[in-house]
C-alpha positions as a printed NumPy array, in Angstrom:
array([[ -0.075,   0.198,  -0.467],
       [  2.825,   2.382,   0.95 ],
       [  4.597,   1.709,  -2.243],
       [  1.186,   2.45 ,  -3.992],
       [  1.445,   6.024,  -2.516],
       [  4.855,   6.981,  -3.203],
       [  4.427,   6.257,  -6.857],
       [  1.196,   8.217,  -7.061],
       [  3.071,  11.209,  -5.452],
       [  6.134,  10.844,  -7.347],
       [  3.917,  10.745, -10.817],
       [  1.716,  14.04 ,  -9.534],
       [  5.148,  15.749,  -8.752],
       [  6.636,  15.136, -12.484],
       [  3.623,  16.149, -14.295],
       [  3.604,  19.535, -12.182],
       [  7.209,  19.481, -13.222],
       [  6.754,  19.277, -16.97 ],
       [  3.969,  21.67 , -17.161],
       [  5.942,  24.387, -15.533],
       [  8.576,  24.284, -18.044],
       [  5.995,  24.257, -20.465],
       [  4.911,  27.353, -19.007],
       [  8.28 ,  29.225, -19.175],
       [  9.171,  28.151, -22.438],
       [  5.405,  28.877, -24.034],
       [  6.073,  32.543, -22.313],
       [  9.678,  33.152, -23.806],
       [  8.758,  32.039, -27.421],
       [  6.073,  34.942, -26.912],
       [  8.366,  37.669, -25.589],
       [  8.396,  41.087, -28.093],
       [ 12.14 ,  41.686, -29.797],
       [ 12.33 ,  44.415, -28.086],
       [ 12.713,  42.691, -25.001],
       [ 14.569,  39.64 , -26.126],
       [ 17.304,  42.192, -27.849],
       [ 20.27 ,  42.962, -26.005],
       [ 20.865,  46.58 , -25.299],
       [ 23.471,  47.843, -28.52 ],
       [ 26.481,  49.303, -26.772],
       [ 26.738,  53.106, -27.375],
       [ 28.954,  54.787, -29.513],
       [ 32.395,  55.162, -28.813],
       [ 34.119,  58.126, -27.755],
       [ 36.109,  59.977, -30.56 ],
       [ 39.341,  61.218, -28.923],
       [ 42.101,  62.967, -30.94 ],
       [ 44.573,  61.713, -28.162],
       [ 43.648,  57.937, -27.925],
       [ 45.227,  57.027, -31.499],
       [ 42.909,  53.88 , -31.596],
       [ 40.772,  52.891, -34.383],
       [ 36.918,  52.479, -34.366],
       [ 36.395,  49.068, -34.194],
       [ 33.015,  49.399, -35.575],
       [ 34.263,  51.538, -38.823],
       [ 35.522,  49.048, -41.929],
       [ 39.274,  50.02 , -42.666],
       [ 39.759,  51.597, -46.373],
       [ 42.316,  50.434, -48.211],
       [ 45.291,  52.557, -49.417],
       [ 44.289,  54.969, -51.885],
       [ 40.753,  54.471, -51.936],
       [ 37.942,  56.787, -50.29 ],
       [ 35.37 ,  55.329, -48.034],
       [ 31.492,  55.699, -48.56 ],
       [ 29.524,  55.013, -45.408],
       [ 25.869,  55.293, -45.064],
       [ 24.646,  58.269, -42.843],
       [ 23.669,  57.182, -39.234],
       [ 23.332,  60.773, -37.315],
       [ 21.73 ,  63.986, -38.462],
       [ 23.816,  66.954, -37.081],
       [ 22.246,  69.465, -35.036],
       [ 21.155,  72.9  , -37.198],
       [ 23.743,  75.319, -36.7  ],
       [ 21.315,  77.804, -35.264],
       [ 19.747,  75.766, -32.491],
       [ 23.545,  74.78 , -31.165],
       [ 24.241,  78.446, -30.443],
       [ 22.49 ,  78.823, -27.074],
       [ 23.399,  75.907, -25.968],
       [ 27.081,  77.101, -26.315],
       [ 26.139,  80.959, -24.995],
       [ 25.04 ,  78.94 , -21.918],
       [ 28.709,  77.735, -21.222],
       [ 30.022,  81.441, -22.031],
       [ 28.755,  82.955, -19.06 ],
       [ 30.272,  84.045, -16.007],
       [ 29.391,  81.292, -13.854],
       [ 31.61 ,  79.126, -16.119],
       [ 34.09 ,  81.51 , -17.496],
       [ 36.851,  83.454, -15.482],
       [ 37.207,  86.365, -18.391],
       [ 33.37 ,  87.013, -17.799],
       [ 33.896,  86.92 , -14.369],
       [ 36.718,  89.437, -14.069],
       [ 34.873,  91.479, -16.472],
       [ 31.714,  91.803, -14.209],
       [ 33.363,  92.103, -11.16 ],
       [ 33.543,  95.984, -12.289],
       [ 29.832,  95.867, -11.533],
       [ 29.393,  94.466,  -8.127],
       [ 31.928,  97.171,  -6.564],
       [ 30.372,  99.687,  -4.286],
       [ 33.   , 102.039,  -5.362],
       [ 36.251, 102.193,  -8.301],
       [ 39.364, 102.842,  -6.823],
       [ 42.991, 102.185,  -7.547],
       [ 42.896,  98.333,  -5.906],
       [ 39.653,  97.704,  -7.733],
       [ 41.145,  98.825, -11.579],
       [ 44.186,  96.773, -10.567],
       [ 42.47 ,  93.739,  -9.535],
       [ 40.845,  93.969, -13.017],
       [ 43.895,  94.487, -14.754],
       [ 45.569,  91.343, -13.26 ],
       [ 41.952,  89.513, -13.696],
       [ 41.935,  90.396, -17.409],
       [ 45.704,  89.484, -18.215],
       [ 45.348,  86.267, -16.96 ],
       [ 42.192,  85.681, -18.608],
       [ 44.438,  85.75 , -21.527],
       [ 43.546,  89.001, -23.093],
       [ 47.022,  90.577, -23.454],
       [ 48.731,  93.149, -22.029],
       [ 47.529,  95.622, -25.035],
       [ 43.67 ,  95.125, -25.233],
       [ 43.673,  94.848, -21.206],
       [ 45.045,  98.369, -21.098],
       [ 42.749,  99.642, -23.583],
       [ 39.606,  98.283, -21.831],
       [ 40.603,  99.222, -18.828],
       [ 41.296, 102.848, -19.751],
       [ 38.137, 103.149, -21.942],
       [ 35.781, 101.809, -18.727],
       [ 37.753, 104.414, -16.246],
       [ 36.771, 107.065, -18.522],
       [ 33.307, 106.1  , -18.732],
       [ 32.234, 104.741, -15.349],
       [ 34.238, 106.784, -13.313],
       [ 32.762, 109.757, -14.228],
       [ 29.351, 109.176, -13.742],
       [ 30.06 , 106.318, -10.97 ],
       [ 28.353, 102.502, -11.457],
       [ 24.708, 103.793,  -9.276],
       [ 23.517, 102.158, -12.471],
       [ 24.464,  98.913, -13.576],
       [ 22.495,  98.805, -16.401],
       [ 24.233, 101.651, -18.066],
       [ 27.534, 100.223, -16.836],
       [ 26.824,  96.97 , -18.472],
       [ 26.354,  98.75 , -21.509],
       [ 29.676, 100.345, -21.081],
       [ 31.087,  97.012, -21.033],
       [ 29.133,  95.317, -23.772],
       [ 30.193,  98.557, -26.127],
       [ 34.211,  98.498, -24.922],
       [ 34.159,  94.565, -25.647],
       [ 32.923,  94.322, -29.473],
       [ 35.295,  97.255, -30.18 ],
       [ 38.151,  94.991, -28.734],
       [ 36.328,  91.843, -30.523],
       [ 35.836,  93.654, -33.726],
       [ 32.006,  93.328, -35.321],
       [ 33.305,  94.501, -39.02 ],
       [ 35.549,  91.278, -40.006],
       [ 33.775,  88.672, -42.717],
       [ 33.792,  85.599, -40.7  ],
       [ 31.723,  83.439, -43.05 ],
       [ 33.823,  80.269, -44.457],
       [ 34.452,  80.227, -47.876],
       [ 33.377,  76.862, -48.972],
       [ 32.17 ,  77.777, -52.635],
       [ 34.35 ,  76.884, -55.548],
       [ 34.573,  79.265, -58.699],
       [ 32.845,  77.465, -62.162],
       [ 31.121,  74.786, -60.295],
       [ 34.474,  73.648, -58.836],
       [ 34.18 ,  72.274, -54.857],
       [ 35.755,  74.704, -52.436],
       [ 38.805,  73.575, -50.466],
       [ 39.086,  74.524, -46.621],
       [ 42.62 ,  73.258, -45.418],
       [ 43.026,  72.496, -41.424],
       [ 46.173,  73.321, -40.397],
       [ 46.965,  73.297, -36.511],
       [ 49.909,  71.189, -33.586],
       [ 48.602,  67.623, -33.395],
       [ 47.028,  68.1  , -29.728],
       [ 44.599,  70.617, -30.547],
       [ 42.144,  68.246, -31.456],
       [ 42.381,  68.915, -35.232],
       [ 41.303,  65.835, -36.281],
       [ 37.962,  65.939, -34.172],
       [ 37.423,  69.414, -35.342],
       [ 37.164,  68.536, -38.856],
       [ 34.587,  65.948, -38.36 ],
       [ 32.628,  68.304, -36.333],
       [ 32.858,  70.96 , -38.951],
       [ 31.519,  68.054, -41.608],
       [ 28.759,  68.268, -39.316],
       [ 28.273,  71.517, -39.742],
       [ 28.801,  71.818, -43.41 ],
       [ 26.497,  69.073, -43.765],
       [ 24.136,  70.63 , -41.56 ],
       [ 24.031,  74.104, -44.08 ],
       [ 23.209,  71.738, -46.627],
       [ 26.697,  70.914, -48.404],
       [ 28.353,  67.778, -49.677],
       [ 31.335,  67.497, -48.289],
       [ 34.278,  64.811, -48.662],
       [ 37.402,  64.432, -46.321],
       [ 41.019,  63.913, -47.007],
       [ 42.737,  62.048, -44.564],
       [ 46.159,  63.655, -45.306],
       [ 47.806,  63.408, -41.673],
       [ 49.335,  60.342, -42.937],
       [ 51.785,  59.978, -40.049],
       [ 49.618,  59.982, -36.655],
       [ 48.591,  56.571, -35.955],
       [ 44.645,  55.58 , -36.376],
       [ 44.098,  59.732, -37.734],
       [ 42.699,  58.179, -40.671],
       [ 40.397,  55.799, -38.97 ],
       [ 39.542,  58.599, -37.052],
       [ 38.469,  60.683, -39.422],
       [ 36.667,  57.587, -40.835],
       [ 34.684,  57.367, -37.876],
       [ 33.312,  61.09 , -38.068],
       [ 32.222,  60.84 , -41.891],
       [ 30.54 ,  57.598, -41.032],
       [ 28.546,  59.129, -38.46 ],
       [ 27.022,  62.125, -40.746],
       [ 27.179,  59.978, -44.58 ],
       [ 30.839,  61.666, -45.498],
       [ 33.385,  59.528, -47.32 ],
       [ 36.986,  59.95 , -46.623],
       [ 39.766,  59.764, -48.708],
       [ 42.883,  58.353, -47.495],
       [ 46.297,  56.921, -48.572],
       [ 48.728,  54.752, -47.088],
       [ 50.536,  55.099, -43.501],
       [ 53.248,  57.046, -43.623],
       [ 52.632,  58.26 , -47.387],
       [ 52.454,  61.4  , -48.987],
       [ 50.062,  63.82 , -47.715],
       [ 50.174,  65.933, -50.659],
       [ 49.411,  62.703, -52.932],
       [ 46.056,  62.347, -50.633],
       [ 44.667,  65.666, -50.929],
       [ 45.45 ,  65.975, -54.339],
       [ 43.547,  62.53 , -54.851],
       [ 40.531,  64.087, -52.673],
       [ 40.374,  66.704, -54.901],
       [ 40.408,  64.887, -57.903],
       [ 37.409,  63.025, -56.55 ],
       [ 35.418,  65.659, -55.49 ],
       [ 35.664,  67.459, -58.906],
       [ 34.512,  64.046, -60.627],
       [ 31.481,  63.581, -57.495],
       [ 30.658,  67.406, -57.678],
       [ 30.877,  68.004, -54.041],
       [ 30.581,  71.174, -52.761],
       [ 33.454,  70.834, -50.111],
       [ 36.984,  68.72 , -49.677],
       [ 38.108,  69.353, -46.613],
       [ 41.822,  68.364, -45.784],
       [ 43.115,  67.375, -42.281],
       [ 46.693,  67.736, -41.909],
       [ 49.718,  67.055, -40.156],
       [ 50.761,  69.156, -36.983],
       [ 54.118,  67.85 , -35.62 ],
       [ 55.847,  70.791, -34.754],
       [ 58.82 ,  69.244, -33.308],
       [ 59.701,  68.652, -36.881],
       [ 59.079,  72.49 , -37.581],
       [ 61.245,  73.038, -40.674],
       [ 59.837,  69.327, -42.305],
       [ 56.276,  70.368, -41.506],
       [ 56.203,  73.667, -42.891],
       [ 57.632,  72.628, -46.125],
       [ 55.097,  69.476, -46.074],
       [ 52.362,  72.345, -45.571],
       [ 53.61 ,  74.413, -48.454],
       [ 53.61 ,  71.68 , -51.037],
       [ 50.561,  70.39 , -49.457],
       [ 48.944,  73.388, -50.419],
       [ 50.709,  73.796, -53.779],
       [ 49.577,  70.014, -55.296],
       [ 46.065,  71.02 , -54.567],
       [ 46.116,  74.236, -56.237],
       [ 47.266,  72.661, -59.45 ],
       [ 43.225,  71.323, -59.65 ],
       [ 41.621,  74.423, -57.909],
       [ 42.371,  76.928, -55.509],
       [ 42.342,  76.725, -51.919],
       [ 39.035,  78.773, -50.215],
       [ 40.115,  78.697, -47.165],
       [ 42.843,  77.904, -44.57 ],
       [ 41.841,  77.515, -40.65 ],
       [ 44.241,  77.736, -38.238],
       [ 43.23 ,  75.404, -35.264],
       [ 44.279,  76.914, -31.701],
       [ 43.743,  75.18 , -28.134],
       [ 41.784,  77.92 , -26.147],
       [ 43.394,  76.787, -23.169],
       [ 47.012,  77.138, -24.286],
       [ 46.533,  80.612, -24.07 ],
       [ 50.013,  82.763, -25.334],
       [ 51.432,  79.38 , -26.468],
       [ 48.623,  79.407, -29.186],
       [ 50.155,  82.84 , -30.27 ],
       [ 53.359,  81.174, -30.684],
       [ 52.025,  78.108, -32.511],
       [ 49.627,  80.771, -34.826],
       [ 53.228,  82.883, -36.129],
       [ 54.824,  79.856, -37.107],
       [ 51.736,  78.301, -39.438],
       [ 51.359,  82.407, -40.388],
       [ 54.768,  82.14 , -42.189],
       [ 53.907,  79.515, -44.422],
       [ 50.086,  79.318, -45.226],
       [ 47.752,  82.488, -45.975],
       [ 45.848,  81.896, -42.751],
       [ 42.322,  83.021, -43.588],
       [ 40.461,  82.115, -40.073],
       [ 41.01 ,  80.826, -36.626],
       [ 39.175,  78.173, -34.997],
       [ 39.276,  78.068, -31.179],
       [ 38.814,  74.83 , -29.622],
       [ 38.267,  73.698, -26.033],
       [ 36.708,  77.314, -24.772],
       [ 34.728,  76.028, -22.254],
       [ 35.018,  76.12 , -18.747],
       [ 38.854,  75.067, -18.469],
       [ 39.504,  78.538, -20.992],
       [ 39.818,  81.525, -20.11 ],
       [ 38.327,  83.254, -23.511],
       [ 40.342,  86.191, -23.371],
       [ 42.74 ,  84.355, -25.897],
       [ 39.872,  85.748, -29.038],
       [ 41.46 ,  89.239, -28.866],
       [ 45.072,  88.927, -29.11 ],
       [ 45.279,  86.148, -31.712],
       [ 42.893,  88.249, -33.88 ],
       [ 45.012,  90.996, -33.805],
       [ 47.78 ,  88.744, -34.086],
       [ 47.369,  87.469, -37.341],
       [ 44.964,  90.31 , -38.781],
       [ 42.206,  87.69 , -39.284],
       [ 39.275,  86.522, -37.608],
       [ 38.035,  84.127, -35.538],
       [ 35.25 ,  82.019, -37.224],
       [ 34.414,  79.166, -35.62 ],
       [ 34.233,  78.121, -31.844],
       [ 33.977,  74.636, -29.91 ],
       [ 33.016,  74.688, -26.632],
       [ 32.737,  71.197, -25.61 ],
       [ 33.168,  67.552, -26.374],
       [ 29.728,  66.779, -28.089],
       [ 29.624,  66.153, -31.938],
       [ 27.243,  69.248, -32.274],
       [ 29.677,  71.434, -29.974],
       [ 31.399,  73.551, -32.591],
       [ 29.578,  76.792, -33.947],
       [ 30.137,  79.958, -35.84 ],
       [ 31.569,  83.089, -33.727],
       [ 29.03 ,  85.506, -33.678],
       [ 30.71 ,  88.59 , -31.641],
       [ 27.696,  89.582, -30.235],
       [ 26.294,  86.597, -29.083],
       [ 30.039,  85.698, -27.271],
       [ 29.84 ,  89.196, -25.259],
       [ 26.047,  88.987, -24.762],
       [ 27.465,  85.522, -23.489],
       [ 30.129,  86.82 , -21.249],
       [ 27.632,  89.427, -19.652],
       [ 25.167,  87.245, -18.822],
       [ 24.722,  86.632, -15.156]])
């Protein structure tokens, strides 16, 4: 009798186990794809310093271009300006805090003016522009005092706009003659974020409706072409590249020839920036520009300067200006770690305007430089 009892109980347990397994398997088979699929990994960070190729982007053999599909729509330029201006405000920028200190003073004595001069020079404004600004403020504010903060801010705004300049042509010359593509040559020392900035520039141009081709003519830096390929892939832009250590001028020439054949609007050329080999680098840049102009004129030469380097950036600017005719300046890393004043002396040093500024690590943190927007952002509290 006991044996029959245990046999029946065991059969019941086995039946229950089989039923449970069947229910679980049935539920898994009906899960929707969105729940069953694994989460896709986020896009890898693109950093010029890491020098590592992006494993998600297929390599392109020497002398070929990399056709890619658009995977990321760039943000319209107009909508990114508001975000960039917020990052320049006094809460994030020592240059802005320095100039606004005048408004917070109960009275303007000699010590106040000395502190302001020291702050502005430390903010990379330079001795000459600092003296000009402080003298102008003293003339205006010491007469009427600063009882009216609104008027004091108006005076500050007018003087800053005069220093920054509002008359220069800050447009990018990206249109060639007779239907030929415009050619933008981007120069600057390694470490300033040149290749990254070129990728962001491609996004700006695409957002403005241009067709773009990139040339990876920095053939000496490890993984530079792969990095540029990554940027191009995200916005549907092709990259022409050559063999590692190959002739940069040859890559640039091939890219321009392809740009003409394909009818693109703009060819943007990345270049080497090994300043420690100054003589060879300068010869190389000169040759590269001459070779390009056998096909079409270079319409824009943009010099990239890291805004955090201050006066060292000015020294770099002088070196490049000796070899290529710089037509515009791009200031990268003009965020909270930079001091902001570099905008004024670098324009005076080269006699060319700042045309683009970068204020962050995001893909769309590059925008045209607007003097009034820049000054208003500095004065925003």
